[in-house]
C-alpha positions, 0 to 999 in steps of 0.5 A: 429569517425563514422569509429571507431563506426562501428568496430565489437566490438563496434557494439556488445557493442552497442547491449549489451548497448541496451539490458541493457538499455531495461532491465532498461526501463522495470524496470522503467515501473514496478516501475511507475506501482507500484507507484499508489495504488489501487484506492478506489471505487467511492461513488456511489458504496460504498454507496449502502448497500450490505450484508457483506457476499457478499463483504467480508469474514473472514480470508481474508485481506481487500483491498481498493475496499472492505473498506468503503463499506456500508454493512448490516448483520444479526447475534447475539450480544454476551454478555460480549464482550464490550470494549472501544477503547481509543483516539477517537475524536468526533468533536475534543473532546477526548473520546472512542468508545464503541465496542462489538462482533457481530457473523455474520450469514454466511448463505450459505457461511459457507461451502465456507469459512470454518468458523462457524456461530460464526465468529465475527466482531467488531461493533462500537456502538458510542462515549462516553466521559467518560469511567466510564459512559460506565456502564450506556449504556445498553449492546446489547445482542441477535439476531439482524441486523446492517447497517454500514460502513465497515472499515479495522482493525487497527494495534496493539499498545503496551501500558499499559493495562487498564481493559476493554479498548484497545489502537486500534481496532486491530482484532489480539488483539480482536480475543484473547480477545473474543476467536473467529474467527474474520473478519479483519475489523470492522463496524461503525454502522449507524443503529442497530436492536435488537429483531425487534426494532431499537436501537438508541444511548442514552445519554451519547453515541453519534453516530459515523459518518464516511464519504466515504474515499477520492477518490484520488489515492495514490502515492508512491513517492519512487517508482517514484524516483526508476522509474526515477533512472532506466531511468537514468541508461538506458541513462547511458548505452549509454553514457558509450558506447559513451565514450568508442568509443570516447576514442578508437577514440582518441587513434587511432588519437594519434597512427596516430600522432606517426606514422607520427612523426616516419616517419618525424624523419628519414628524419630530421636525414638524412638532419642533416648528409648531412649538417655536411658532407658539 
């Protein structure tokens, strides 16, 4: 069989199989490299409070290294922007998040971002159990500062609208509601200062606590499946080459047996003729 495999056409076929298998292996490596999502930053980094304008800019999608960061920002709470976000749990109790728009002071980043100082970001002030009790919560309006955790915006959900309420904290919806440019994220406030005085949530409003996200790197099992599949295809390229060589080898043996049979047949006929003559 080795003699058959060393035929020029099978050597060229082996080279072609190696090239195809190499491409499949590269595709497998690419799928493996994409199976691991971007790991979140360690808690030692996210828990250090940094200026919002240093870590995130408006008009830019939020990535894993930016999400979960504790930030501080200066600006202004805008009037008549308070909304309630539905279906929020506080220790297994259903309720709402109280949210309003905060116009971030961009400072020296205005020229770089192309956004003006009225670019807003939603700020979660607290949790409330009853939507009707929200009228008892004083609205924050005017210059102030916020310290809190930066989180990615949620996706919009099509539901029956309720006045003053939204189903998710989707910035795509809020930018139309507030008619202002907006960051693609929101901040859960841990400390709010208004006119130089710190504002603490008062009854019926409760503090919303959001801890750091898990540190495990997410895995995409579909990418891993595709990676294994490409690796199997690479092995199949060599298997197919071996089968073709084996079939050629068997055909060679069969042709040799047929040639031997043809050589034996005339001798048998001559023997039979001589016997008849005798």
